[in-house]
N, C-alpha and C positions, 0 to 999 in steps of 0.2 A: 486150410480151412478151405473154402471158393469164394471165391470171389466172383459178384454179379456186376456187370463195369462198364455204364455208357460210353467205353472210353473215350469215341472223337468227338466230346462233346465238349469238352475245354482241358484248357493245357494241367491244371492243375489233377486233372483222370489221374494221366502217363502220369506226371509225376507221385499220385498217391500209388500207383501199380507196382514201378522201378522201386519205389520207398519199402511195398510189403514184400516182394520176389526176394532182395537183397539182406529184409531182416531178419538173424538170427535168434528172434522170441517169434515170429508167425513161423508155419506149417501151410504152408503155400498150398492146395492137391490142387486146382484147378484155376483156368481166368472165365469168365462165361458173358458169354455177348452179352449189348442190353441194349434198345429201342433206348433215344435219345429226344428229350425236347418232350411238344404236340403231336412230333410226328410219324408214328408210330408207322412207319414203310418196313419191307421186307430192303429196304437202300438204307435207312440208317441201323437194323441190323448190322449189316454189310458190311458196314466202313466201319462201329465199332469191332466188330472180330476182322477185318484191316486192322486197323489200327494198335491189335491188340496182337495179333501177326509177326509185325513190324515191330513192338517193342521186345516180344522175343529175340528178334533176329538179333537186334542192335548188341540185347545181354547179350550176347549167342547161347541162349536157352530154347529152340529151339527142336531139339535133335527131339523127338521122342524115340526112337527106335537106339534098341529092343523094347518095342511101348509093355511086350507080355515079364520081361524080367521085371519092372518098374512093378505092375502092379504083385507081382510074385517076393517083394523088397518091402512091402508095404505087413506086406500074408497075407493074401491074398488069394485064391485057386483064375488063374486067367486060362485060358480055354481060349484059341483060335483056331475059328472054323473061313472057309469062305461064303462068304455072304448073296453071292451071287445062285449058293446051291441050296436050296428046298428042306430035304433029306437034315443034310447036318446043322441046321438050323436048329431045326427039330428036333435033333436027337439031345447037341449040345444043352440045350434048352429047360425037355424032361429026363434028359441024366442028371441022376442029388447031389447033389453037393457035397464031398467035401468036409468029415463035422467042423463043425466049432468053425469053420472059410464062410467066408460072400465070395461068392463068383463077381470075377467080367469076364462077360466074354468081347472078345474080340473080330468083329464078322467084316471082313476084308472085303472089299470092292472094289471097284473102279466107274467111276461116274458118268452116267450115261453108257451103262453096257447093252447091248442089242442094236444101239442106233448108230452107228457110220455116221454120220455129220454132229453130234454129239461126246462121240465116247472117248473121255479119257483127254475132255480141257473140260482148261473153273472159266474160260467164260461164262 
């Protein structure tokens, strides 16, 4: 299950996320932040993302690495490339998938790369 949530909107949203993550009967594969209320702004989406990140940290579920191994454990073919290398991306996107397996392409990037005052800065 992939959960689409406006996590910052109301307190019951956080409860529902934690309940879903800890439930033995649900197989949560992803959490997607959503806008909340009538304010469809970039800030509302970022606030939902920050709330999801906070819940994952508190539950000690925020360690995604090694990410490729996690996709492989689900039966996917996982391909990792330098997301700034256009030729590597093109090759990964045009190489046929292994028979009967979906492919996950993990493009490793650095936010703001190439712009000195923005590179690797979260704000």
